[in-house]
N, C-alpha and C positions, 0 to 999 in steps of 0.2 A: 254466583250461585251459592249458597252457604252449605247446601248440603254434600257437595262434592269433598268437603273436608271432614266430614262425619264419617267416620270407621268403626266397624262393630268389632273391640277388641277381646269382650269376651266370649263371641263365637270361637274364639282361639281355643276355650277350655273344651273337653268333651262335651258330648250330646247332652249327657244326664245331668249338666249343671244348670239347665234351661229349657223352655218349648219356645220354638218358634210360633208367635202368634202376631196374627195382624189387628189393628186396633178396629174398632167396632165404628162405622161412621155414624154421624150424627146429622140432625136435620138441617139447621140453620146455624152454622158457626159463626162469631163475631168476637173481633179482638176486644179484650178490655183492656189490657196494658202490655205492653213490649218493655223489656228492660233494656234499652239501646245502649246504655255504657257496658252494661255485662257481654250484650252481643258484640260489641266493639273489642272488648278485651279478650274474648273468644276467638277472634276473628272471624265472626260472623257478619254477614251482609244483613243489616238492619232493615234496609229498605226492602230485601227479597221477603225477609220474614213477615212483614206488614202488608206486604202485596196477596195476592189471591193464591198463590202457589205456597206460600210460607204459611198463610192461615189453614191451607188445605192440610199440611203436613202437623201442624200444632193442634189441630183438631182431630188429626186421626183419619181424616177422610181420603187421604190419597198420599201414599209414601213415596218420594221419589225414587227413580229407579234405582235400584242397587242398595236401599236402605233394608235392612234386616232386624226388624224389632225382636225382643226377646223378652219373656217373664222369665226372671230367674228363681230357683228353688231354694227354701231356706227351712229351717226349723226356729224354735225358739221357746224359752221360759215365759209365759205370760202370766204376771202376777203370780210367780213363783211354780206354775206348773208347767210341765213340758209337753209342748205339741210338736211329733216328731216331723211333720210335714206342714209349712204355710207356703209361704212364695210370694210372688207380686200376682194378688188377687186384683188389683187393679191399676196396676203400672207395667209399662213398657219400656226397657230400655232401647233408645233409638241407635245410640252409639256413643263414640268417642269424639272429642276434638281436642286439638292442641293449641293452648291460649299462646299470648305473646311472650311469655316469660318460657315455653317451652314446657309447662305442665300440661298432664291431660286431665280431661275431666268428662263424665259422662252425662248426656243427656235423657231424660227419662221424660215420659208423659204419665201422669197420675189423673186417672179418672178416664182413661180411653177404653173401657170395656172390658169382658169378662176376658179371663184367661184359666189355663188348665188349673189354677192355683185358687180360684176366686172362692170356692167350698158355699157354692150356693149364692153367691154374692152376685150383685148385679155388675160389678166391677167399675161402676161409676162414680161421681164425686159431685157434692152439692156445690152451691156457689159459695156460699157464707165459708164452710172448711177451706175452699181455694183462695178465698180473699185472707182468710187468717194466715194460712200458711204463706203466702205472697208476702203480706204486710210483714208478720213476724220476723220470718226469715231473713229479710231484707233490713231489715231493723236491728236483727242481732249482726249482720255484716258490718252496719255503720257503726255500730257499738265495738266493734272490732274482735269478735268473739267467732271461733271457727265454726262454719253453718254450711249446709246445702244452701243454694241459692235459688232464685225465681227469675227464670228466662221469659215467661210469658204467662198470662192467663186468658182463659177463652169461652164464652158462653158457648153453650152446645145448643141452643135452641130448641131442648127438651128438658122434660122434667125428670126427676129422680123421686124413687118414692121410699120416704123413710116413715116417721109417724105421719105426717102430710105430703102432698106432693110438693118439691121443691125445684127451683131452677138448677139446672146443669153446669157443670163447668169443667173445665180440664186446666191442670197448671203444669208446665213445662219445667221440671226442677234440674239443676245442674249440682253434681258434686264430683270431687275427686275419686268418689268410689261408690257404689250403693251395696259393697259387701259388709255384711252385718256379722255379729259374735253366732248369730243364729245360722248364718251360712256355713259357718264351719263345723256346728252342731249337729246340721244335717248329716254332713258326712262321717262324723263320729259316731252319730248313732246307727246308721246303715254298717259301720264298721269298714266304712270304703277308704282305706288308708290312703290307695294312689290317688283317689279324688281329693283328701286331705292335702295330700301334698301337692299337688297340681294348683290346688285354691292356696295354699301358702307361697307357694312361688311366684304365682301371678302376683298376690297382694305384695309381696317384698318387690319385686319388678315397677310395681306401678306406683306404690307409696313410700315403700322403706328399701330404697337400694341399699343403703348404706350396711344394710342386714346381710347382704349375700356377702359381705367381705369379713364377717366375722366368724369365728371358730365354730359358732355353732349359730347357723343361720336362724333356726326357727326359735330358738332361746333369745335371740336379738330381736326377732320380729315382737315375740311376746312382750320384751321389755319394752321396746318402742309402743306399742298400742297401751300397756299400763301408762307410760309417761303420757302421752296424748289424752287419752282419756283422764286422768289426775287433773291435768292442766286445764280441759275443757271443763269440769264440773267445778272446781276452783272458780274460773270465771263466769260460770253460772251464779255461782253464790254470790259472788261480790256485787252483782246488779240484780238480785233477787228475782233471777229466772227460775220457775219451776216447770219442768218437763210436762209432769203429769202420767208418763205411761213409757218408766225405763224398763221394759222388755227388754230381752236380749236381743229379740229381732227388730229392735229399735235403737240400738248401738251400732253406729258404725265403727268398723277398723281405721277408718281415715282419723278419726278423732272429731270429726264435725258433727253438729247437731243436726238430727235427722229427723223426720217423722213429727211435724207439729201438729199435733193433735189437743188433746186437752190442757194444752200449754197456756202459760201465762205468766206477767209480772208480778210481783208482791206491790199492793198500795201498803197497806199495815203491817210493818215487820211483825211478823209470828213465825217463829220456826216451825210451828205444826202446820203451817198452811198449805192445803191439797186443792187442786182444781178439777181433779178427775173424779166425777159423778159415782163413777163405779169403785172407786179407790176408797171404801168406807172405813180401813182400817190403818190408812195414812202409809201405806208401804212405800209411797213416792212423794212422801210429803217433801217440802224444803230442806228440814234439816237431814233427812234419811237418804239424800241424793247421792252424798261420798261412799256411804255403807253400801248402797244397792250397785255405784259403779264397781266397787270391788267385789261384789256377788258376782255381778256379769262378767266380771273379768276373771274371775276364779271358773265359771263355766266355760270360758275360752279356754284357758290355762288346761282343763281338763280335758277339752277338745283336740288340743295340740298333742298331750301327753304322748302318744304314739312316735312324734316326731322328734321330741326334743332329745331322748337319749334310747338307747336299746334295753336297758335293764330299769324296770317300772321303780324303783326305789330312787335312780338316780334321776330319772324323769321328774318324778313328784318333788323332790329336793332343789332341782333346778328351775321346778315352777313355783314351789313356795319361795325360793329365792327373790323371783321377779315379781312375784306379787307383795312381798314385802316392802318393795319400792313404791307402792302407789302412796302411802301415807305421809312418808317425808316429800314425794314430789307434789302432793296435793296441799300441803301445808306451805312448803315453800313457795309455790303460786300466790294461795290465799292471802299469805300473812305479808307477802310482798305486795300484791294489790291494796291490802287494808292499810298500809303504811303510805301507799301512793295516794290512797283516798282522804288521808288525816294529813298529808303534807308533812310525812315523817322521812328523815333521812337517815341512812343506816340503820341498823339492828341495835336495839337495847334490850335486855331482859324484861323489862317492865312492860314491853309493847303488848303482849297477849293480853295481860290483865287490863291493860287500857281500852283494848278492842271489846274485852267481855263485858266490861262495865257500861261501856257505851249501849252495845247491843242489848244489854239486859234492861237498861232503861228506856230504850225504844220499844223493847217489847212492853216493858210494865205500863208504859203510857200510852201505847198505840200510836206510836210516830210513824209517820209515812216513811219509809226507808230512803226512797229515791231524795226527797225534798229535804229530809235530814241531812245526807252527807253534802248534800249542794250548799245548805245553809251554811256549813261550816268553811266553803270556799271561798271566803272573801278576805283581804288584806286586814281590814278591820276587825273582823273576827278573830283571825290569827293573831292579831298584835295587842288584843284585849281592848281595842278601843272601841266595840261594839258587840252587842249580843247577838246570837244566831236568831236570825228570824225566822218565825213560822213554826216553831217547835211546840207541842201542846204546853199548855200552861203548867200543869202539874210536872212534867219534864225539864221545861225551862228553870223553874223554882230550885230543884233538885239537882242541876247541874253544876253548880257551882264549883264543887269540889274537883269535879273532873275535868271540866274547863280549864281550872288552875294547871292541874298534873299535865294535860294535854300540852297547854301553852309553853309550860316549862321544857316536856320534851320536845317539841316544834323548836325552840330558841336553842336546846343544847346542841344541834348539829345543822347545817346548812345555813348559817347565816340569818340576816334579817332582813331580806329582801322580801317584805310582805307580799307585796304585789306580784312578783314572780312566783313565789309560793303559791299562791291562792290562783294564779294562772295553771300552774301544773296541776292542780286539784280540780280544777274544771275541765280539765282535758279528760280526765278519768271518772267524774262524778256526773254522769248526764244529767239533763234539765228535763230531757222530754224521753219518757218510755212509753211502747204501746199500752197503755193504760186498759184494762179488760173493759172496763165499763164505756170505754171509747171504741173499742175495737167493736164490741155487740151493737153499739149505735150505727156504726158506719156498715155492718153486716145487715143489719134490719133495713137500712135506708136502701142499699143495693138489691136485698130480695125482694122487698115488697115493693119497691118504687123503681128500679134498676136506676136509682140514683148514685153514680159513682162520684159525686163531687167529694164527700168526706174522705173516702178511700185516697183519691188521687192528693188530697189536702194533706192526709196524715202520712202517705207516702213520701211526699216532698218534705215535710218537717221533720220526718224522723229519718232522714238521709243525714242530718246534721245534728246528732243527738245533744252533743255538748256545747252548740251554740243558742244563745237565748235569742228569740226572735219576737219582735213587738206585735201584740195583738193575739198571740197563740196562747197568753196564759191559760186557757181554758184546757189545754192539753197537759198541764203541770198541775193541773188541781184536781186532788184526790177526790174519789166519787162521795158524793152524802149518801147517808144511810140508804135511801131507797134507790141509788143507782148502784149499789154494790152488785157484782154478780160472780155469787161464790163459785159456780161450777162451768165448766166447758165441756165441751163433747167431741169425739175423734170424727164423727161425719159419716162414718160407715154404715 
């Protein structure tokens, strides 16, 4: 019985942190997919979850005895505008499980019906956004990036109403924690210092226990979150991921990618790329993600100020010192990642110029980001025996000086075992990403025909994104002009 190991740790916090809320039953639940490897890693019984009792729990139709679902409260800046109370409007926290490595994870149902924080919403999720979140979050995990995970997706047998009636679904989401920057903002905005302290203590105990041993534990918490977010966003940039809605209520204190709404991976490398239809000014464009992460972290630091020091001046100084670490930490992860992508060993002064020249060439010629880096990941290209394949004609013609400089840099350190060097590059340069046009085609087939063939095929393929699979070339091919999907939507 897997539910026996699910405990509601968040309920130990004061009652003002959440509202006890039961899911709303659905008409005819059907399991679309169960993440059996994840269930096993969490110590859950996959057979029970796939059975009638497990399905009833995953659909929100019947909670096992003793389970205590909660909707948590939080605030947040949404596109720069502060909302003092948001909260889980369509999500319910079922409880915690401890995985086989001893780490605690939370299980949440998303799309389980209205809560006290739904703000006139129906609390439901449409099938398309559920499949997008499942596929993209599992793809991110396979790429090696910190992320929430998807445990299961369930059809509800009911429609939700957006612009048109759409089939409804629920996703069971797993995270180290669902506490957000906006959670801290809620208690700061209400001047609830006791609540703020309780939340910080909970977060330290759950996510950053080493901070408890520091001279100033809450400063150490801030420093740890700055480091985690700097590393996360650097990793986003290295694979061309664009979150789409980096509001403070969508930034997890754990440093995991959370809330896969209008997100997507770039095809053509363009720093100004935006995928959210409502982001008309490009606030959350690809190139702005580090800046916006720091902006969000500054709001987190502001919320923590009463805990950092007794005197305001000292608290502000400590916060500024912690925030000043963001860019060095971001650049350390990003530049190390770029060196790995290009097969460079060690650090040299000219590396940053080498990166910039390549990215500028890619932007100028409309090169596909994923395929361009993969094209360099071959022994013959490294050694100069062959040219990188598949680059735009104009770029290939003008790249000779850069290739010469890059090969000289590659040869300057690490030896001339080109095969080994290329293999290392292929381990960080994926050949498959969840390309937006393929994701949308998958969603269309599932929504219109209830055909999940493409969903399962993509899920299987993207589980090993660094390994080329014969017959799957279509998933590595950029979209034709008529296939480009410029915008995605959050599904609320």
